[in-house]
TORKOL-4160 file (C-alpha; in steps of 0.2 Angstrom, whole numbers, padded with zeros to 4 digits, m for minus):
70
<pt num="1" X="0194" Y="m0063" Z="m0096"/>
<pt num="2" X="0180" Y="m0051" Z="m0100"/>
<pt num="3" X="0169" Y="m0066" Z="m0102"/>
<pt num="4" X="0173" Y="m0069" Z="m0084"/>
<pt num="5" X="0170" Y="m0054" Z="m0077"/>
<pt num="6" X="0152" Y="m0052" Z="m0086"/>
<pt num="7" X="0146" Y="m0068" Z="m0081"/>
<pt num="8" X="0151" Y="m0064" Z="m0064"/>
<pt num="9" X="0141" Y="m0048" Z="m0064"/>
<pt num="10" X="0126" Y="m0056" Z="m0073"/>
<pt num="11" X="0125" Y="m0069" Z="m0059"/>
<pt num="12" X="0127" Y="m0056" Z="m0045"/>
<pt num="13" X="0114" Y="m0046" Z="m0053"/>
<pt num="14" X="0102" Y="m0060" Z="m0055"/>
<pt num="15" X="0107" Y="m0066" Z="m0035"/>
<pt num="16" X="0102" Y="m0048" Z="m0030"/>
<pt num="17" X="0085" Y="m0050" Z="m0039"/>
<pt num="18" X="0082" Y="m0065" Z="m0032"/>
<pt num="19" X="0084" Y="m0060" Z="m0014"/>
<pt num="20" X="0072" Y="m0044" Z="m0017"/>
<pt num="21" X="0059" Y="m0053" Z="m0024"/>
<pt num="22" X="0060" Y="m0067" Z="m0010"/>
<pt num="23" X="0059" Y="m0052" Z="0003"/>
<pt num="24" X="0046" Y="m0044" Z="m0005"/>
<pt num="25" X="0035" Y="m0061" Z="m0006"/>
<pt num="26" X="0038" Y="m0062" Z="0011"/>
<pt num="27" X="0033" Y="m0046" Z="0016"/>
<pt num="28" X="0017" Y="m0047" Z="0006"/>
<pt num="29" X="0001" Y="m0049" Z="0016"/>
<pt num="30" X="m0006" Y="m0068" Z="0010"/>
<pt num="31" X="m0022" Y="m0070" Z="0001"/>
<pt num="32" X="m0034" Y="m0061" Z="m0010"/>
<pt num="33" X="m0030" Y="m0043" Z="m0008"/>
<pt num="34" X="m0033" Y="m0029" Z="m0021"/>
<pt num="35" X="m0026" Y="m0040" Z="m0035"/>
<pt num="36" X="m0043" Y="m0047" Z="m0039"/>
<pt num="37" X="m0056" Y="m0034" Z="m0048"/>
<pt num="38" X="m0071" Y="m0042" Z="m0037"/>
<pt num="39" X="m0072" Y="m0032" Z="m0023"/>
<pt num="40" X="m0061" Y="m0018" Z="m0026"/>
<pt num="41" X="m0074" Y="m0004" Z="m0031"/>
<pt num="42" X="m0085" Y="m0008" Z="m0016"/>
<pt num="43" X="m0071" Y="m0007" Z="m0005"/>
<pt num="44" X="m0066" Y="0009" Z="m0012"/>
<pt num="45" X="m0085" Y="0015" Z="m0010"/>
<pt num="46" X="m0084" Y="0010" Z="0007"/>
<pt num="47" X="m0067" Y="0018" Z="0012"/>
<pt num="48" X="m0075" Y="0034" Z="0005"/>
<pt num="49" X="m0091" Y="0033" Z="0014"/>
<pt num="50" X="m0081" Y="0030" Z="0030"/>
<pt num="51" X="m0068" Y="0043" Z="0027"/>
<pt num="52" X="m0083" Y="0056" Z="0023"/>
<pt num="53" X="m0093" Y="0052" Z="0039"/>
<pt num="54" X="m0077" Y="0055" Z="0049"/>
<pt num="55" X="m0075" Y="0073" Z="0041"/>
<pt num="56" X="m0091" Y="0076" Z="0044"/>
<pt num="57" X="m0091" Y="0073" Z="0063"/>
<pt num="58" X="m0076" Y="0082" Z="0064"/>
<pt num="59" X="m0084" Y="0097" Z="0056"/>
<pt num="60" X="m0099" Y="0096" Z="0068"/>
<pt num="61" X="m0086" Y="0095" Z="0083"/>
<pt num="62" X="m0077" Y="0110" Z="0079"/>
<pt num="63" X="m0093" Y="0120" Z="0075"/>
<pt num="64" X="m0099" Y="0116" Z="0094"/>
<pt num="65" X="m0081" Y="0120" Z="0100"/>
<pt num="66" X="m0083" Y="0137" Z="0091"/>
<pt num="67" X="m0100" Y="0141" Z="0099"/>
<pt num="68" X="m0093" Y="0136" Z="0117"/>
<pt num="69" X="m0078" Y="0148" Z="0115"/>
<pt num="70" X="m0089" Y="0163" Z="0113"/>
């Protein structure tokens, strides 16, 4: 009896794990995303340049707005 209950519990856990993995694979983006080590550093550098440029533009805009209020 105990073996039957343990077997059912193991099968239930395997089924739940299978459904979770299947769902995760269906939602994951297709292609060679950031898993490859090829261009990940370059992408990160480009993102940092873009972030810095946005921050610089925001600082410049805040500076202009503070001068207009005076």
